[in-house]
C-alpha positions in Angstrom: 102.4 95.8 104.9 105.4 98.9 104.3 104.4 102.1 102.1 108.0 103.4 100.4 107.7 106.0 97.8 109.8 107.9 95.1 109.7 110.6 93.1 112.4 113.1 91.5 111.6 116.0 90.4 114.1 119.6 88.4 116.4 119.2 91.1 115.6 116.7 94.0 114.5 113.2 94.6 111.8 112.5 97.6 112.1 109.2 99.3 109.5 108.3 102.2 108.9 105.2 103.8 106.1 104.5 106.2 106.7 104.5 110.0 105.5 101.5 111.0 107.3 98.7 111.4 104.9 95.6 111.1 104.6 92.0 111.6 100.7 90.9 109.9 98.1 92.9 111.0 100.5 93.8 114.1 102.5 97.5 114.6 105.6 96.2 116.1 107.0 99.2 116.1 105.6 103.1 114.9 109.2 104.9 114.7 111.2 103.1 112.2 113.4 104.1 109.8 113.2 101.9 106.5 116.5 104.1 104.8 119.8 104.0 104.8 122.5 106.9 104.0 124.5 105.2 101.5 126.8 107.7 101.1 126.2 111.8 100.7 124.4 112.1 97.3 122.7 108.2 97.5 119.7 106.5 99.6 118.3 103.4 99.4 114.7 102.3 101.0 114.0 99.1 102.0 110.4 97.4 102.8 110.4 93.0 102.6 111.2 90.2 105.6 112.0 92.2 108.7 116.4 90.4 108.6 116.9 89.9 105.0 116.0 94.1 105.2 118.2 94.9 108.2 121.0 92.5 107.3 120.9 93.8 103.7 121.4 97.4 104.1 123.9 97.3 106.5 125.5 95.0 104.3 124.7 97.2 101.1 126.0 100.7 103.5 129.0 99.0 104.4 130.2 98.0 101.1 129.2 101.6 99.6 131.5 103.4 102.1 134.2 100.8 101.9 134.8 101.6 99.0 134.9 105.9 99.3 137.2 104.4 101.3 139.7 102.6 99.4 139.3 104.7 95.9 138.9 108.4 97.8 135.9 108.6 95.3 131.7 108.0 95.7 130.1 106.1 93.9 127.6 107.7 91.5 123.4 106.4 91.6 124.5 104.6 88.5 126.7 102.5 90.1 125.5 102.2 93.6 122.4 100.8 92.1 124.1 98.0 90.0 125.8 97.1 92.9 122.8 96.8 94.8 120.2 95.3 91.6 123.8 92.0 91.0 124.2 91.9 95.2 120.0 90.3 94.8 120.8 88.9 91.3 123.5 87.0 93.3 121.7 86.3 96.3 118.6 85.1 94.7 120.7 82.2 92.4 122.2 81.2 96.1 120.8 79.2 98.7 120.3 82.4 100.9 118.4 84.8 98.5 117.1 87.8 100.0 113.5 89.1 100.3 113.6 92.6 99.2 112.4 95.8 97.9 114.0 98.7 97.0 114.4 102.5 96.6 117.4 104.3 95.5 117.4 107.8 95.1 120.2 109.9 94.5 121.5 113.2 92.6 124.9 113.2 90.5 126.9 116.0 91.1 128.6 115.9 87.7 125.6 115.6 85.6 123.9 117.2 88.2 120.8 114.8 87.6 118.4 113.7 89.8 117.7 109.6 89.6 115.6 107.0 91.2 115.5 103.1 90.2 112.8 100.5 91.6 114.3 97.5 92.4 112.6 94.4 93.7 113.1 90.9 94.9 114.3 89.0 92.2 116.8 91.8 91.0 114.7 93.8 88.6 115.9 96.8 88.4 114.8 100.1 86.2 115.5 103.7 86.6 111.7 106.0 87.2 110.8 109.0 87.7 108.6 108.2 90.5 108.6 104.7 92.1 106.2 102.8 95.4 106.8 99.8 96.8 104.1 97.5 98.9 100.6 98.9 99.1 101.1 102.5 97.7 101.6 101.2 94.0 97.7 100.4 93.8 97.0 103.2 95.4 99.5 105.6 95.2 101.3 105.5 91.2 97.9 106.4 89.1 98.0 109.5 91.3 101.6 110.8 90.1 101.1 109.3 86.4 98.9 112.2 86.4 101.0 114.8 88.3 104.0 114.4 87.3 106.4 116.0 85.3 110.0 116.1 85.4 110.5 120.2 86.0 108.6 119.7 89.3 109.9 121.5 91.9 109.8 120.7 95.7 107.2 122.0 97.3 105.5 120.7 93.9 107.0 117.6 94.7 106.1 118.0 98.9 102.1 118.5 97.3 101.9 115.4 95.2 103.4 113.1 98.6 101.0 114.6 100.5 97.9 113.9 97.7 99.6 110.0 97.8 99.7 109.9 102.2 96.7 111.3 102.0 94.4 108.3 99.9 96.7 105.7 101.5 94.4 106.9 104.6 91.1 106.4 102.8 92.2 103.7 101.4 94.2 101.4 103.4 92.9 99.6 106.6 95.9 99.9 108.4 97.2 102.8 110.0 101.0 103.0 108.2 101.5 105.7 111.2 103.2 108.5 108.3 106.2 108.9 106.2 109.3 109.8 107.1 110.5 112.1 103.7 113.9 112.5 103.2 115.5 114.5 100.0 118.4 114.3 97.8 120.1 117.3 96.1 123.6 118.2 94.8 124.0 119.5 98.6 123.3 115.9 99.8 120.2 114.2 101.9 118.5 116.3 104.5 114.3 114.7 106.1 112.1 117.4 106.0 109.5 117.4 108.7 106.2 116.2 106.6 103.4 117.5 108.6 100.6 115.2 107.3 99.5 113.1 110.6 96.0 115.1 110.1 92.8 112.7 109.5 91.0 112.4 105.8 87.5 112.0 105.2 86.2 109.3 103.0 86.0 110.3 99.7 
């Protein structure tokens, strides 16, 4: 039931995750942050089984930060995504697989390039310009496919995200309680105020 969205632009990556923590049709919490900051320029958003997601996210976060402390350097987005995908693949071949779907957003300060990686619970990974997990992929990928360009500005990216959340509010039979929005740029990770709580009329 979770909604995860990712959009890259000229010099940024946007990650949006629904606030609702759900069990079936029941909303357990309306302010659940489904993201973890891995280091200064990498952010992970997760969805899936409640226990698996938190345990896996905290494990990845701790190990990425441990690497930074031991080596006095920061892993870039490509290295982070390869490590995370490897951990999902190793767990898949064990008796304790993780049922998690992930979006990894980052910004490489050396190449000055934003990135977004899509990873699913079967350890499939793709480097993509935009992505979605959960019910968002049924309703939002066509919007992103139509309007996305590699050189969009942050304002245009936020506008596209608004179009996606409006479509979800029209079409989804559940209330996903809005989204937390975080942006990764050369200056690091910051949360954006995304006031998109207004009701949307049916199409």
